[in-house]
N, C-alpha and C positions, 0 to 999 in steps of 0.2 A: 301164434301157431301157424305152421304151414303144413298142409295136407298134401302128401306126395302120392299120386296115383289112386285116389279113392274119392271119386266125386260124390258118392252117397254120404260118406263121413263128412266131407267138406260142407255139403248142404245142411246136414244136421247141426254141425258146429256153428255155421254162420247164422242159423236160426236162433241161437242162444247167446250171440255176442251181446255183451253188457250184463250178462247174468253173473251173480256172485259165485265164486269158487273159493271156499274158505274165506280168508280175509281179503282176497283179491277179486278182480272181475275179469272175465274173458273179454279182452279189449279188441282183439283183431284176429281174424281167421282168413287166410288166403290159401290157394292151392293150385295144383296143376300137375302135369305129367313129367315135368322137368324140375330139377333142383332150383330153389329160389336164387335170385341174384345176390341177396345179402342174407346172412344168417338170422333166422327167427329165434325165439326163445325155446320153442319146441318144434321138432320135425316129426310129424306123424307119418309113418311109412305104411301105407295101406296096400301097396302092390308088392307082393313077395318078389317079383322080378326086379324090383328096384332096391332090394334090401342092401346089397353090397355097396352101391353108390351112396345110398342114404347114410349108412353107417360111416363110410369114409368121410362124408360131409360133416356129420355130427362130431366125430372125433377130431377132425381138423379145427372146427370152430368151438369145440367144448360146449355143446348144447345137448339137451335131452332128446333122445330118440324114443319114440313111443309107437305102439301098434295095437291093433285088435286081433292080430294073427298070432296065436300062442306059439306056433312053431318058429316064428321070427325071433322070439326072445332067446331061444337056444342058439339061433344063428348070429346073435350079437346085438339085437335091439335091447335097449336098457329096460324099458317099461312096457309091460303087456297088460292089457285090460280085456277080459273076455269072460267066457263061461266054461267051467270045467265040472263035469258031473252034475249039471243042472244048477250049479251055484255060481255066483259072481267070483271071478278069480283076478287077483292082482299078482303079477310076476315081476320080479326085479332081477336082472342079470348083473351079478356083482362085478364080474370082470369088465363088463361094458361101463358100469358106473365109474370104475377106476379110469378107464380110457377116456371117458368124457369129463373127468374131474368134477363129479357131482357130489354134493353133500346132501344127505337125506335127514329129515326129521326122524329121530329114533323110533317114534311111534309107528312109522311105516313098516318097520321090520316085524311088528307084532301082527300085522294084518296081511302081509304079502308072503308069497312063496319065493324063496331065493333059488336062483339058477346060476350055475357057474359055467 
């Protein structure tokens, strides 16, 4: 995971490196205010001002874009994690999924809100 423009998120994710996530583990988290030199598995776009360049990067390299800024999902980020109406929210931008050539486990569609 590479965190773009969100030092607070970077620190939180680095604190749980090695923790299990489903059947996998969070192996590595890096970040900064500029795009990484090589593509990570996930680009977390935390700075709304970097949304356009982040999306261009993820679509070029066919990697997952993610954010905690709900408005960025409508702007083209694929996966949004946040709070809506006081409850946890998972948003998936279907058009961005196609652009990044991602395949989802079908169960995701049962718990996420789809955005186009």
